[in-house]
N, C-alpha and C positions, 0 to 999 in steps of 0.2 A: 504493500500500500504506500502511496506517496506521502502519507502523513507520518510514517514511522520516523521516530527521532525528532519530530517537530509537533507532536500531538497537542501540546499545550502552550506553544509559543504565543505570547501576547505582545504585539507591538505597542510601543509607547503610546501612540494616539488612542489606543483602545483601553488604556488603564483608567481607572476612576480618578486617579490623581495626575492625569496626563498634563495638565497645565504646569505642573512643577518640573516636568522633565522634557517637554518638547522644545525644539529650537524654533521651528515655524509654529504658527498657531492655526491649524486647519479648523474650519467651522463646519465642514461636511466630510463624511467618510463614505467611500464607495467600495463596494465589494466586486472584484473581478472573478467570475466563476469559470474555472477551467474544467473541461471534460477530459481532454487528452492533449497531446502536443499540437495536433492539427488545430483544435479549437483555440489553444493558447496563442498560436501565432496570429490567428485572426483577431483574437481578443485585444492584442496589443495595438492592432490597427484601429479597432473601435474605441480605444481609450486615448488615442492621440489628442482629441479635443480638450483634454484636461492639462495638456502641457503648458507650463508657464504660469499656473495658478496655484500659489502656495496656500490658498484657502481650502484646497481639496486634498485629502489623503486617500490614496487607493491602496487596498490590501487585497490579497489573492487567496483563493482556496480552491480545492478540487473536490468534486462530488464523489469520486471513487466509484463511479458507475460504468466506466468504459472498460472494454476488453483490452484496450491498448493503453494501459496505465504506465508502462515502461517509458522512461525518459522524462517524466514530469519533474522529478526531483532535480535532475541535471539541468533541465530547461530553466526552472525557477531559480536555481542556485547561480547558474551562469549569468543570468540577467539581474541578479540581486533583487528579485521581486520580494516584497514583504509578504511572507506566506504564513497563513494560519490554517490549522486543521479544519476539516469539515465540521467536526463536533464543536470546535470553538466558534466557527462562523454561525452555526445555528443557535448559539447562545448569546449572540450579539445583535444589536439593532443597528441598521445602516440607513443612510439617507438615500442610497440608490444601489442597485445591483445590476450588473451587465453580464449577460451570458451569450456566447456564440454557439451554444448547443442546447438541445431540449432534454438531454439526458440527466438522470439523477432526480432526487426529491426536491426539485426547485421550489415546490409549494411551501416548503418549511422555512425558506429564507424570510427574515423579518425586514423587508425593504421593498419599495417599488421596484419591480423587476423589468428590465428592458431585454427582450429576446431578439437576437439578430441571427441571420444565417452565417454559417462558417465557411461558405464558399461563394461561388458566383450565382447568388440567388437560390431558388428552391427548385431542385431538378430531380431528386431521387426519392424512391420509395424506401422507407425503413419502417419496420414494425417491432413493437415491443415484445419481449418474452416475459409474460407476467411473473413467472417464478423467479426471475433474476433481475429484471429491469434492464437487461441488455437488449440489443437490437440486432436483427439480422435481416437481409433481404428476403423477401418472400417471392420466389420465382413463379412466373406464370400469372401473376396478379397485377393488372394494370388498370384497376378500377378505382382505387382510393386516390386521394390527393397526395401531393408531394410531402415528404417529411418536413415538418415545420409549419404546414398550412392546414392541418386537419385537427379535429378535436382530440384524436388519440394522443397528440403531443402537447396540446395547448390547454387541456383541462385536467382537473383532478377532482373526482367525486362530483362532477357536474359544475365545478367552479373554474373560471379562467385562472391560469397561473400567472402569466405576465400582465403587467399593467400597460405595457406598450409593446407592439410587435413591429419591428423594423422591416420594411420592404425596400428592395432596391429599385423596383420598377412598378409603375401603375398597373401593368397587366397582372401582377401577382395578387392584387386586391380582389379581382374577380375569382381567381382560384381559391383565395382564402374564403370568399363568400360561399363557394361550393363546399369547402371542407369544414368550415367552422364559422357559420354566419354571425354568431354572437360576438366573435372576435373582431369583426370588421371595424367597429367604432374605435378600437384600440390601435388600429394599424396606422403607421406613419411611414410615408414614402421618403426615405432619407438618402437614396443613392447607395453607391458602393465605394467605400474608402479605398479598397485595394485597386479597383479600376481607376480611380482618380489619381492614385500615386503612380500607376503605370503610365497614364497619359502625361502627368507632370514630368515624367522621366524621359519622354521621347526626344526632347531637344538634345539630350546628352547621350544619344545612342553610341556615338564613336567612343566616348569615355568608357562606357560599359564594355564595349568590345575589347578595348585595350586592356581593361582590368581583368577580363576573362582570358587574356593571353592570345587573342586572335591576331594574326599577322595581316598586314594590308592585302586585300584581295581574297582572303579566306572567307568562306561562308560558314555560318553556324546553323546546324540542325539541332533542334530541341526535341527530344522524345519525352512526352508527358505521360506518366502512368499513375492512375489512381490505384486503389487497393482492391483485392478480391479476385475471384476466378475469372471475371469478365474484363479485367483491366488489361492494359497492354502487356505488362510483365506476366500476368496470370494466364492470359490466353495466347500470347504471341511473343514470348521472350526472344524467339529466334530473330525477330525484327531488329533487335539491337545488333546482333551479329551482321545481319544484312546491311544495315546502315554503315557499319565500319568496313565491311568487306567490299561494298560496291561503290562507295564514294571515295574518290582519290584522297589519300591522307594528307597530301600537301595542299589541297584545295578546300577541304572541309574539316571542321571540328564537330564532334557529336557530343552533346550534353544530355544526360538523362536526369530529368526532374522527377523523382520518385516520391510518392505520397508517404508522409511520416508513418502511417499505419503499417506500411511494408517494412520500414526500418525497425520500428519498435515491436511489431508483431512477430517478426522472424529473427531480429537482432541484426545490428549493423555489420558485425563480423560475418554473419551468414550471407547477407546480401552481397557484400564485397567479394566473398568467396565464390558465390554463384557467378558474379560478373567479372571475376579475375581475368579470364582470357580477353575480355573486352577492355578492361582497364589497362592491360599490358599493351593493347593496340591503340591507346589514346583516348578512351572514353573519359569524359569529365563527369564525375558523380558528386555533386555538392551535398553537404550534410543537410538533413531534412529541416533543421530548426532555423536555418538562415534564410535571408531574403535573396540569395543568389538566383533562385528561380525567377524572381521578378526581373532582376537585371538581365537574365538570359532571354526572357520573352521580349524585352525591349531591344536586345542586341540581335535577335534571331533573324535569319533569312528564310527559315521554313520550320515547320513542326510536323511531327507525326504523333497523334494522340489517341485518346479514347474518350470515355464519357465523364472524365473528371473535370473539375472547374478550370484547370490550367488550359485545357483545350478551348474552352469557351472564351477565356481571357485572351488567348493568342488570336483566335478568330476575330474578336472584337477590336484588337489592335491592328487588324489588317494583314497579319502574317499569313502567307499562303501555307496550306497544310493538307494533310491526308489523315485518314483514320486507320490505325493499325489494329484496333479492336474497338468494340462498342457493346456495352451491356444493356441491350434493349430491355432485358428482363427487369432491370432495376432503375430505369429512367422513367420519370413521370410523363405520362402521355400528354402531349400538347405543350410541354415546357420548352423553353429555349434550347435546352440540350437535346430534346427529342427532335426539334426542327433542325438543329445542327447535324444530328446523325443522319437525317434524310438528305442534307445538302452536300456533305463532304464525300468525296470519293474514297473508297477503301483501297488500301495498298494491294496491288496485284502481285501474285507470287511469281509470275513468269515474265515480268517486264522490268528492265533495269530501273532501280529506284531513282537514280538521277534523272532519268527521262520522265518518270512520274512526277517528281518534284518540279521539274521545269514546266510540265504541263499545268500543274497546280498554280505555279507562279504566273503563267501567262493568262490563266483564267480568273485570277483573283481580282485584278484591277477592274473596278467598275462592276463587280458582281453585286447587283442590288439585293439579291436574296441573302447573301452572306452579310452584307452591310446591315440589312434589316435585322438579322438574327443578332449580330454584334450589338446593335443599338438596344436590344432587350436586356443587356446586362445592367444598365442604369438609365432611368429617365430623369435623373438630376445630375448630369455630368458636371464634375468639378465642384459640386456643392455639398458633398457628403459631410465633410468636416464641419461646415457651417450648420447644416441641418441636425446632425447628431448633437452638436454642442447645444443648440437651441432646445432639443428634446431633453437632454440630461439636466440642464440648468433649470428648466421649467419644472421638472419633476422634483428637483431638490429645493425649489423655491429660493434660488440664489441668482443674483444678477450675473450676466455673462461678462467675461473680461472684455476690455476695450479693444485689444488687438484682434484683427480679423483671423478667423480660422480658415486656413487654406491648405490644400494638399501639398505635401513636400515630396520632392523626387526621392526615389529609392537610394539608399546609401550605396556608394560605389563598393563593390566587393573588395574586401581585403585580399591581398595576394592569396590565391588558392593554395591549399596545402601542397607542398612540393610533391610532384608525382614520383612515386617510387618505381624506379626502373631496375630490371635485372641487368647485370653487367653486359649481357649479350642483347643487342636490340632485336626486335622481332624480324623474322624473315619476311621479305616482301616480294610480290610480283610487280614488275615494271612493264608498262605498255608503252613502247616507243614507236612513234609514227612520224615519218618524214613527209612534210608538206610539199606541194608543188614548187614552192620557192626554195626548197632545200633546208628549211628549218626543222629541227627535231622537237616534237612535242612529247613530253614525258609525263606519265601519270603512274603513281605507285599505290599499291593496295596491300593490306596485311595478308600474308600467305596463309596463316593458320586459321583464318576465318572464312576462307572461300568455300564454295559448295553450292551457291545459288546458281541455277541454270538460267541465267538471264542474258548471257552473251556480252557481258561488259568487259571480258578479257579475251579477245580473239587470238592474240599471239604474244603472250607475255614471256619475259625471261625472269628467272628466279634469282634473287639476291639474298644471301645469308651471311652472317658474321662468323668468323672463325671462332670455334667454341660452341656453336649452336648445338644444344643437346638433342634436338629432335632429328632422328635419322632421315625423316621424310625430306628435310631441307638440307641437312649437311651433306648427304650423299648425292643429291640431285641438283644442287645449286649451280647455275651457270656462272655466277659471279660470287666470289667470296671476299668480303671486306676483312682484310687480314690484320692481325695484331702486329705491332711494331716488331722489327727484328730484335732478337735477344742480344744482349751484350756480346760482341765479337762475331755476330752473325750478319752476313750481308743481306741486302734486299733479295738477291737472287736465291740465296740459300733459304731464306724465309719463304720465298715463293714456292720452291721445291717442296718444302715442308707442307705447304697448303695443298699442293697438287696431290701429294701422297695421301693426305687425310681426307680429301674430298674428290672422289673419283669422277664426279660429273662436272667438275669445275673447269672452265675454259679461261677465265680471267681472274687473277688475284690482284686486288687493289689495296695499296697502302696509302695512308696519309703522308704527303710529301712535306717539304719545308713550308712552314706556315700552315694555318688551319685549312686553307682552301686548296692546297696543292694535292696532287695525286700521282703516285707512281704505280704503274700497272704492268703485269707480266702475263703473257699468254702461255698456254701449255706447250706450244711449239717453239718457245724460246724467245719470242719477241718482247721487247721492253719499250714502254712509252711513258713519257712524263706529260702531265697536263696541268694547266692552271687556268683560273678564271680571270679574264681580262676585265678589270673593274669590279663591280659588285658580284658577289657570289650568292647562289641560292642557299636556302637552308639545307642541311644535310649535304654539304657541298661535295664530300668525297664520294658518297653513294650515288649522287646524281652524275658526277663526272664519270664514275665507273660504268654506269648504264649508258651514258653517251658514248664512251669509248667502245663499248661492246657492240653498239649498233652504228657507229660513226662511219659514214662513207668516206671516200678518199678526200684528203684535204687537211690543212693544218688549222683551220678555224671552223667552228660550228656554232650557229645560233641555236640555243636551247630554250624552249619555253616550259616553265614549271609554274603551276598555279596562276596562269595568266600573265606572268612576268617573264621578260626575255633576258637572257644572259649569254655571254660569249665565252666559249671554251677554246683555248689554244693548246695544241698538242705538238709534241716533238718525238718522233720515233728515233730512238738512239741506236738501236741495231735490231736485227731480225726483220729488216725492211722486206717488203714483198708479202709478208704474211702476219705482221706484228699483231694487229688486233682484228684481223678478219674473223668472222664467225665461222666455226667449223661446219663443214658440209654435213647436212642431215641433222 
C-alpha cells in the first residue's frame, strides 16, 4: 500500500496549532486525490491554477483503490508532494478536493469534490467489480456511457458524489445527460489543460527536438501505447520491431510512449527486458512519470497509436498517424476516440511502413474529418487554466489572484538518460543505391530486427563489428568494422586476423587518423584509405566502409545519408585493379 510508512503523517497546515508553526499563512486547504501514477500526472496539470498563491495549501492522498498502486510512493517522494494517508484524509475537513479519477470511496471525503477526466476527455468503458471496487473492461458491451459520464461512477446510494464535474468539450454534456441526467447541472465545461500546454509548446518544436537528441533532418516517430490486451504493446508489440527494422536508422528516431499502467503493472525492469532488442537498436523509452511524452508529441513527425489518449492528442495537434491496434471493445460508442478509430488507417502488414507513413502525411493536411475529431478534445482552447481556477476559487469562496492564469509550455526534457550500449554496436544492413548522377544514397537498418516481408531491403550488404557474438552476423558479414591493431600489430596483420575470424567478410575497415578517416582492406589484398572532405556524416567510419564497398571507379564520391550530402575521397595505395571491387557472386 502506498500509505505504508506514512500512515499518520500530518503536515503542519493540518495541525490544530498550525499558526504557531507555518511560514506562509494559507487560508484554504485543498486535497489532491491520487488513484495511480496515471491519475497523479494528470492531477498535477489540474492543480497548476493554484501556482503563485500562498493562501492555498495543497496536500495529497491516495484512495488505495487501483490495481496499479506501484510507483505512487516514488512519484510523490520524487516531487516532494505533501502526502497524507487515506485514513488521515478522511478524518480531515478540506475546502476543496480535486480528483482525476472516479475510483475509491470518494463519497467519504469531507470537501466539495471536483471530478475531472484523467485523459483526453471521456472515451472508454470501465465497470466496477462490486466485491473489490476495482474496475475492468467488460468486453462485448457497448451500450453504457463512457467511464466518468454515467451514474455507476458518479453516484453512491443514489446521491451524487462530486459537487462539480469537469468536461473538456460541450459534446460531453449530452453524453452525461444520457448517462446521469441528474449530474448535468453540476457539469462545467473547462477545456483540457494538457491540450492547452501542448498547443502552448508548439512554437518551441525545434527546442524539443534538440532536447530529444534529434539531428537536423531526422524524423521522429512516436509509438503511443495505452495498457491492456487491446493496446499497441498488448496486441501488436511486433510493430515496435517493424518501426526500427524498416525505417532507416540515420533518418528516423523511434520513441515509445508507454502508459504508466504497463510500467507499474509489469515492472519497469520487465518492460525494458521485453524491449531490450529494440533499445539496443535505438528505441527511446522515456520513464512513465515524466512529461517527455508531451515534448515528443510536439516534436513528432508521425505517430502510430491505439485507443489511448496520446493518440487523440497527437491527432489533435495535426500529427499524421496510423493505428497499430485499437480496442473497439473498450471504446465508448460515439466518443471522439470511436470516431478517430473509424478515421485513421490501420498499419498494413505487407506494405513498407515508411510508405504508409508518407501516405498518412500526404493525406493529413486539410483533412477536415480529422480536424473535426481533433477539435473535440476541447471546446475552450487555451482557456482551461482560467476556467479551472474560476471553478476552484468559487467553490472555496476565495477571490482569485490578480495575475492571469495561462497555459505554460511543457518543460524542455532534461538530457535523456545516457543510452547504455554494449561494446559491440548492432549489426546493420546497408542499402546503397547509385543515382543517375553518380551519387551514392545510403540507408542503414538494424540487422537483428529484420523479418518483415515488405520489400524495403532489395539488395543490402551486411555490416558487423569485430567481436559480434551472434554467428548469424559474424560469419556472414560483408563488411567488418575492425578493432584497432594491437600493440606491435600492423593494419594488414589486423586485417588478416579479421578475415580468418569472419569467413564471409570481403572488406575490413579500421578507423584511420582522426575520427573521420578510414583504412580498408579487401580479402584479395587491396588497401584503400578514405577521408571525408569537409563535414563528415554520423557514424563516419561505417558509412565510409559501405561507400567503399559499393564505390564505382573514381577517387571522389558524393554520398547522401539522411538527406544530407557528403564527399568521400579515397586513395588506393596498392592492390590496384581489384582493391575494393565487390567479389563476383
